[in-house]
N, C-alpha and C positions, 0 to 999 in steps of 0.2 A: 391405496398407495403402494407404488412399486419402486424399487431401487435397482437400477441396472449396475452390475459390478463395474467398478471403475478400472482405468487402464493400469496394467502392471509395469508397462515400459513406455518410454516416450513415443515409440513408433506406433503404439496402439491408441494414442490420443485422438487422431482424426476419425478413426473408426468408431470410437466411443462417442464422440460429438455427433456423428452421423446417426447413431442409435438414439440419441437424445433428441435429434431433430433440430439442432442449432447450428448456425453457419460458422461459429468460431468461438474464441474466448475473448473476454473483455477483462484483462488483468490490469488492475490499477496500481500494482506495487511491483514495478520492474525498475531496476537501476542500470543506467549508463552514466559514466563519469568521464571527465578528462583523464587521459591515459595515466598521468603521474598520480592522480588522486586515487584512481582505481587500483593501481599497484599498492598504494599505502593501505587501502581498505583491506585488500587480500592479505597484506602482511600482518594487519591487526588480527584477522581471523586465524592466521597461522599461529598466533599466540593465545588461542582461545583456552587452552588448558590452564594457562596462568590467569587469563581474564575471567573466564566463566566456569572453570573446573571441568571442562569437557572438551574433547577434540572437535573441531569444526572444519572438516575438509571441504574445500570449494569444488563442487562438481563441475562447474562451467568456467574454468579458468582458461578462457579462450580469447582469441582476438575478437575485436568488436564485429567485424564482418561475419565471423562464424556464429557469434551469439545472435545477431540479427537473423541469420539464416535459420538457425534452430527454432527461435520463437515463431517465425512464419511457418515452419514445418509442423509445429505443435498446433497452429490455428489461431495464434494471437493476431488480432486484426488491427489493433492500434497500439503502438509500442511506446510506453512512457520512458522517460529518461529522468527518473527521480534523483535529485541532488539535495544536499543540505549542508549548511556551513557549520563549523565548530567554533567560529570566532567572528567578531565584527570585521567588516571589510571584504568578506568573502561572497556574500549573497549576490551582489550585482554582477560580478564577473562570472559567477556560475550561471546566472540567468542569461548572460550573453552567450555562454557556451551552449546552453539548452536551446536557445533560439536558432543558433547555427546548426545544431543537431537536427532540429525539426525541419530546417530548410534543406538539408542534404539527405534526409531519410524520409522518403515519400509517405510511409505509414507511420512515422514517428509522431508521438503526441508532444506538442509544445508545452513544456513544463517550466516551473519556476520555483523559487524558494524565498525565504525571508528570515530576518534576524532582528532582534530588538536593538535598534541603533538609529541615530538621527538620519532622516532621509528615507526610512523604510517605506513610508507611505508613497513617496514619489516613485521609487523604482518598482514597487508593486503595481502602482497605476500604470506605469510605462510598460511593464511586462504584459498587463491585461490588454492594454491598447495594441500591443504588438501581436496579440493572438494567443497568449498563454491560456491553457485549457485545464491545467492541473497543477496544483502547488503541493509542496512537501515540507514538513516541519518535523524536527526531531529534537524534542526538549531534553532528552537524556544526553545525547551527544553534544548539543549546543549549550547545555547547562543554563537554562533560562526558564522563566515562567511564562506559559502561554498567555496569561492575562497581564503581562507586563504593559503598563500604560504607553510605553513607546510604540507598541505594536497597534494601538488603536486605530490610527489612520489606515493602516493596511487592512486590518479586519473589516473596517467600514467598507473599503473598496471591494474586498472579497465577498462580503455579505450582499452587497448591491449587485454584484455580477453573477452571484450564485455559482461561482467556479468552485469545484470541490477541492478540499485541502486534506491530503493524507497526513495524519498527525500521529507520530509515535510518542504516546504519553504514558503508556502502561509501564509498570515497574519491572518488566522483563527485558532482557535476561538478568539484569541487576538493577536495583533501584537507584535513583538519583535524587538529588534535593528537590526536584520539581516534577517528579513523576507522580502518577496516580490520578484518580478521577476528580479530586476536589478542585484543583486549579483549572481543569477543563470545564468543570461546571461553573466556576467563577467567570471564565471567559464566555460561556454561553449565556449566563445571566446578563452580561453586557451586550452581547451580539447574538440574540437568540435565532436569528435566521441564517446563521452561517451553515454552509454545507461542509461539515466535517466527516472524514472518513477515518475512524479509529483503527489504526494499524494493529495487526496481530490479535484482533478481538479484544485489545486492551489487556491481554494476559500479563500477569496472573490475576488482575482484578476483573475477571470475566463478567461477573454479575453486575458489579458497580458500573461498568461502562455500558452494559446492556440497559441499565436503568436510564442512562442519558439518552439513549436511542428512543426510549419510550416516552421521555419527557420533552424531547425537542424534535420537531418534525423533519428536520433536514440532517440529522446525524445518522451516519451509517457505520457499519463494521466491515473491516476487510479480514479475510481468512488467512492472511500470511502466516505460514508455518503451523497453523492450527491443526490439531488432531493427528499430526504426523507422528511417526514412531519416535523421532528424535525429540520433538517437543513434549511428548507425553511423559518423557523421563525428567524434563526440566520444570515444566509448569502444566501439569495434567489438567485437562478439562474437567470441571465438576460434573458428577454423574447426572445432575438434573439440568445441565446447561443446554444440551441438544434440544430440549423442548422449547427453550427460549429462542434458539436459532430458528427453529421451524416457525414459531409465531412471529418472528421478526423477518421473515424470509424476503419481504420486498426491500429491505434495507441492509441486506448482507451482499457484499461484493467479493469477487475473486481477488486475492493477492497472493504473490508467490515468493517474492524477495529474490527472484532470478537476477543475476547469476550466483548470488552469495548463499547458496543453500548446500547443505551437506548430504543431499540425496537427489534423486532424479526428479524432474519437473512433474512427471506423471504421478509420483507419490502424493503430491499435494491434492490432486484431484481424487486419486484413489482413497485418501484418507477422509475426504469429505463425503464421498459416496458411501463409505462404510459406516457413517453416522446413521444411515438408513432413514433419511428424511424424505425420500421420494424423488422421482425424476423430475417432477415439476419444480420442486425446491432447487434441484441442481441446475435446471435451466435458468431459473432466475439468477442464481448466484454466479454461474459461469458466464452468462451472456446478458440476459435482459437488464439487470440492474446496473451493471457497469457500463453497458452500451448506452443507457439512458443518461448516466452521469457524464459520459465522455461525448455524448451526442454523436455517436457512430451510427451510420446507417446499417440496416440489416444486410445490405448487399455490398458493404464497404470492401 
């Protein structure tokens, strides 16, 4: 097993991918939002010292066109626009915005979201029929339980379609009333064929969410912010956890949280490479697994 040192700067990413022999990156955790909403999100992170006890400078506080250009220069081959509502009545118009983003961005991934409210099954089914390929749910921000019965029609549609859902349910960076693995397992007991992608490896409940990956055949983990210098100060990875990541290598996918990250994009890749799990593991995580979930061609 060999591990090629990861890129130290964004400009080094394409050369690193070439050394691995993969055509690009399949990043499932990228955010694009309506402009006014994006400004509010950045304003929230500007208050991170109050909210989280640490500064959280936004590295890529740039216009949308420049953010798209940068992702393409890094090698991201299909660009998600993950959104999520924090109250009822938001999800449907966010889905409309996401559909418009996918129409105007040729390499954009048509994304959608959901919230426990009357009609959620109908608008999720409509988004799927319209071509949505990736959903996002944030139970911490939305302050709701993922197994809320109102969501059952939506979960049934998503399970049937096998469309992946990136779900932030871990208790980091701060716990919420519905965070943690227990309610996610309750959801999976009802809908065991869901394709869930656990954001941030489920940190800080790393091992508990890895248990769910082992129990349910279509649950994955995304690497968003994992093993970075920033996160190791907030929610350090248990010393024995990289072994589990190695063993679960077919169901770990790249996530970055671009543009809302307090370091350069390359550092996420470098942090994963220094886990020293081998180049084959990195190929799976950076490209093969995410490409499979997004159904992206190798020559996309």
